C-alpha positions, 0 to 999 in steps of 0.5 A, spaced: 658 424 734 664 428 735 669 431 730 676 429 730 680 436 729 686 435 724 692 439 727 696 442 721 702 447 721 707 450 716 714 447 717 720 445 713 721 438 712 728 435 710 728 428 707 735 424 708 737 417 705 743 413 703 745 413 696 746 405 694 744 403 701 742 396 698 749 395 695 752 397 701 748 392 705 750 387 700 757 388 701 758 388 708 751 389 712 754 389 719 760 394 717 755 399 713 750 399 719 756 401 724 758 406 719 751 409 719 750 409 726 757 413 727 755 418 722 749 419 725 752 420 732 758 424 730 755 428 724 748 428 722 744 428 729 749 434 732 748 438 725 740 437 726 740 439 733 745 445 732 739 448 727 733 446 732 731 440 728 726 435 730 727 428 727 720 425 726 721 418 722 727 413 722 726 408 717 732 404 715 737 408 711 733 414 712 730 420 716 725 425 716 726 431 720 722 437 721 724 444 722 721 451 724 725 455 719 727 453 712 733 457 713 735 452 719 733 446 715 738 448 709 744 450 713 743 443 717 743 440 710 749 443 708 753 442 714 751 435 714 754 434 707 760 438 709 761 433 714 760 427 710 764 429 704 770 431 709 770 424 712 769 420 706 776 423 703 780 418 707 775 412 706 775 407 700 770 409 695 766 402 695 765 403 703 763 410 703 756 412 706 754 418 701 747 422 703 742 425 698 737 430 702 731 434 699 728 439 703 721 442 702 717 448 706 709 447 706 703 445 710 704 438 714 699 434 718 701 432 725 698 425 728 701 424 735 709 424 733 708 423 726 707 428 720 704 427 714 701 431 708 703 434 701 709 438 704 712 431 707 711 427 700 714 433 696 721 433 700 721 425 699 721 426 692 726 432 692 731 427 696 730 422 690 731 427 685 738 429 689 745 427 686 749 423 691 752 428 696 748 434 694 742 438 696 735 439 693 730 444 695 723 446 692 722 453 689 718 455 695 724 453 699 729 457 695 724 463 695 726 463 702 733 462 703 736 465 696 737 472 700 739 469 706 744 464 705 750 465 700 749 458 696 749 457 689 743 453 688 742 451 680 735 452 677 733 445 675 726 447 672 720 443 673 720 436 674 714 431 674 714 426 680 710 420 682 704 421 686 704 428 686 699 431 681 703 438 679 710 439 677 715 441 682 720 446 681 727 444 683 733 447 685 740 443 686 746 444 690 751 439 688 757 435 692 762 439 688 759 445 690 758 443 697 766 441 697 768 447 695 765 451 700 769 454 706 767 450 712 765 457 715 761 459 709 754 459 713 752 463 719 752 459 725 745 458 728 743 463 733 739 461 740 732 464 740 732 470 744 727 475 746 727 482 748 722 485 753 720 491 756 727 495 758 728 495 766 730 502 769 737 500 771 742 502 776 748 506 774 754 502 775 756 499 768 758 492 771 751 491 773 748 495 767 751 490 763 748 484 767 741 487 766 742 488 758 744 480 757 738 478 762 733 482 758 735 479 752 737 472 754 733 470 760 726 472 758 726 469 752 720 464 752 717 459 747 714 452 748 721 449 750 719 452 757 717 447 762 721 441 757 725 436 761 732 438 761 736 435 755 740 429 756 748 430 756 750 430 749 756 433 744 751 438 741 745 442 744 738 439 744 734 441 739 728 446 741 721 443 740 718 446 734 711 446 737 707 445 743 703 439 745 697 439 741 693 440 748 696 446 750 694 452 746 697 457 750 700 462 746 697 460 740 696 465 735 694 467 727 697 472 724 692 475 719 693 478 713 695 486 713 692 491 710 692 493 704 693 487 700 700 490 698 706 486 697 710 489 702 704 488 707 704 481 705 711 480 706 711 483 713 705 479 716 709 472 713 715 474 716 712 476 723 709 469 723 715 466 721 719 470 727 714 468 732 714 461 730 721 459 729 725 464 733 720 465 739 717 458 739 710 460 739 705 455 736 703 459 729 697 458 724 700 457 717 700 463 713 697 459 708 691 458 712 691 465 715 691 468 708 684 465 707 681 470 712 683 476 707 677 480 706 673 476 710 670 476 717 676 478 722 672 477 729 677 474 733 672 469 737 670 466 730 677 465 728 679 462 735 674 457 734 675 455 727 683 455 728 683 453 736 688 459 737 688 464 743 690 470 739 689 474 733 694 479 730 692 484 725 695 490 722 696 495 717 702 497 713 703 503 708 709 506 705 710 514 706 716 518 705 720 512 704 719 509 711 714 503 712 709 505 717 705 499 721 700 499 726 699 492 729 693 489 734 693 483 738 686 480 740 685 474 745 679 470 742 676 468 748 672 474 749 674 478 742 678 484 746 684 487 744 690 486 749 695 490 745 696 495 740 702 499 737 704 503 732 711 502 728 716 506 723 721 503 719 727 505 715 731 501 711 732 495 716 725 491 715 728 485 719 729 490 725 721 492 725 719 484 724 724 483 731 720 489 734 713 487 733 715 479 735 718 482 741 712 486 743 707 481 741 711 475 745 711 480 751 703 481 751 702 474 750 705 472 756 702 478 760 695 475 757 696 468 758 699 469 766 692 473 767 688 468 764 691 463 768 690 467 775 683 468 772 681 461 770 685 457 775 688 460 780 688 454 785 691 450 779 697 453 776 702 449 773 709 450 772 708 454 765 703 459 769 708 460 774 714 461 769 709 466 765 708 470 771 715 471 773 716 474 766 710 479 766 711 486 765 709 488 772 715 485 775 720 487 770 722 494 773 729 493 777 727 493 784 729 488 790 722 487 791 721 485 784 727 480 783 724 477 790 717 476 787 720 473 780 725 468 784 719 466 788 715 465 782 720 461 779 721 457 785 714 455 784 715 453 777 721 448 779 717 445 785 712 443 780 717 441 775 724 440 777 726 439 770 724 446 768 730 448 765 728 455 763 726 457 770 732 454 773 736 458 769 733 464 770 733 463 777 740 462 777 741 469 773 736 473 778 740 471 784 746 473 781 743 479 779 741 480 787 748 479 789 751 484 783 746 489 786 748 488 793 741 486 795 742 479 797 740 478 804 744 471 803 750 472 798 753 466 800 747 462 799 744 465 793 751 464 789 751 457 792 744 456 789 746 459 782 752 456 781 749 449 783 743 450 778 748 453 772 753 447 773 747 442 773 744 445 766 751 446 763 753 439 765 746 437 761 748 441 755 755 443 755 755 446 748 748 450 749 749 457 748 744 459 753 747 455 759 754 457 757 752 464 758 748 463 765 754 460 768 758 466 765 753 471 769 754 467 775 762 467 775 762 474 774 757 475 780 762 471 784 768 475 782 771 470 777 771 475 771 777 472 767 773 465 767 767 469 765 770 472 759 773 465 757 766 462 757 763 468 753 769 467 748 767 459 748 760 462 746 763 466 741 766 460 738 760 456 737 756 462 734 760 469 733 754 473 732 751 472 739 751 480 741 750 479 748 756 475 749 760 481 746 757 486 750 758 482 756 765 481 755 766 489 754 762 490 761 768 485 764 773 489 760 771 495 762 771 493 770 778 491 769 780 498 766 781 495 759 777 500 756 780 500 748 778 493 748 772 494 752 770 499 746 771 494 741 767 489 744 761 494 745 762 496 737 762 488 735 756 487 739 752 493 736 753 489 729 749 484 731 744 487 736 738 492 735 740 498 738 737 499 745 739 504 751 743 499 755 748 498 749 748 505 747 749 507 754 755 502 755 758 504 748 758 511 750 761 510 757 767 506 753 767 512 748 768 517 754 773 513 757 777 513 750 777 520 749 772 520 743 768 525 746 763 527 740 761 520 739 760 519 746 755 525 746 751 522 740 750 515 743 749 518 750 743 522 747 740 516 744 740 512 750 737 518 754 732 518 748 731 511 748 731 510 756 724 508 760 722 514 764 726 519 760 733 518 763 738 515 767 744 517 771 749 514 767 748 516 760 746 523 763 753 524 767 757 521 761 753 526 756 755 532 761 762 530 762 763 529 754 761 536 753 765 539 759 771 535 756 770 538 749 769 545 753 776 546 754 777 548 747 770 550 745 766 555 750 759 553 747 760 545 749 762 548 756 756 552 756 752 546 754 755 541 759 753 546 765 746 547 762 745 539 762 748 539 769 742 544 771 737 539 768 740 533 771 739 537 778 732 538 777 730 531 777 731 526 782 737 523 780 742 519 785 748 522 784 749 529 786 756 530 788 763 527 787 763 524 793 757 520 791 760 518 785 766 516 788 762 511 792 760 508 786 766 504 784 764 502 777 763 510 775 768 512 779 773 508 775 771 511 768 776 515 765 774 522 764 768 522 767 769 525 774 774 530 771 769 532 766 763 533 771 768 537 776 769 542 770 761 542 769 760 544 776 758 538 780 760 539 787 765 535 791 761 534 797 
């Protein structure tokens, strides 16, 4: 006898139906059906897609939709109701299509493409309790969104409903409250992205900017990789919230962190949610992971019990007002450690969660790529090749590494021509070859990148990732104004995309529009984790605008954050800024000369003003060459 494995996961479920549907159909059956189709096409389905939802069930006047994030589910519900309420203003009351929406978060059972379980049933009951035009959510959903979305949900108490043994905590948002909200009250959905280990970058600021966006955007991975290119549509296609059942690459369980404090439990839950909802990995539900509290954490046993490839365990303790965290990733086949790291966080727990999720994602990519080569070297698939192109070993920025990554992506696309992420990353890397003047066939690489970017953008004209891919290609072609225009279109869709703000700043700096460039870099810093590339870019813009003390602060931060202990761009910026202050402060002049001596003691590429002038981006940066001359950089 064989045992059929039941697949479960944690999800947010949105249940939607039409209030008074039978009465509407009785009055005008054909008109009601046509109106409902139009609403789905123009308002309902696009809102679901924008917030990464997956329509699971369509039944007459109702939909059941699955989201990886309850924040996305609630934001989608409010967006749908806002669109419906605005449309209905001009419609006779007896012909209006008015929706009720219920949302719950909990464990679900997956059977093929359908979902079942208590989490689904509760969402349906909440929808039945909802007033027309409003949104009802469960207490568990409210706990997760109350501090993240500015919505005035009202506690409507515990309510008993049919076929649910326990009372449900209900929170409601009325149609009146939704109608009173401004259209932009909620943050726009953010395209999932992932930070990888940082590359050593060339000095040219224009190239440095491209590396920055490539690091964050192109290496983002999850279980949308290898998926077919979406059909043309008015809104981005939803990212699948989970892999197919048979494919467990990247599957992980985040075990309870020790000790069992509220902060440790919250951290483990947040990391699990980030890996699932934003990184796209298949993550075992936290409720299931909680069963291992105080029990064996042998990864081999857990791997067999939960059908996962990895376990993440850790510890968290508060000390001196800061949270100290240790985390360890283990693969479950042999039970060995594949990654371990210590973290320290101050007042921003979100940055800590993002950092852990990013490092864990990279470690899983490396481990899955190695496993594929070890177990099936003669039978790699498109996903294996895509993972191989993202391995840490290939991230240092060299001509050889870029060529190696492109070759692997070519293999992925050859096996799966509809592999959208591989094609997009290939286009970006070819653009980077051109920007670094490493391309052996500049025209051919640009033509390939342009064709790929156009194909991807045609399939998804409002997809943020593809808009940015096209913008990078345009910049490599020298079409800077068109590149800025596309990044501004991205920001119209989502003003919080840090890399588009950053990229606009890089282009403006190349156009000698330094005040505007600095404003763009500062905006990018509001939405991004600090890293050496953004600190370097902002420092150079501060130098160009004569803000020398601030430039020194960020240049030092960039040097501290950079791989290998230093880059020429932030170091030269630091020296020039000190030299500029040295006109009135002898101590600063001494520091500039001392820093230049330290710079000369390392194998840096720019050692004379003549060499600096060969680098067009650095040579054009105001205050840099003059500051370096004052510090003692020789002319020849």
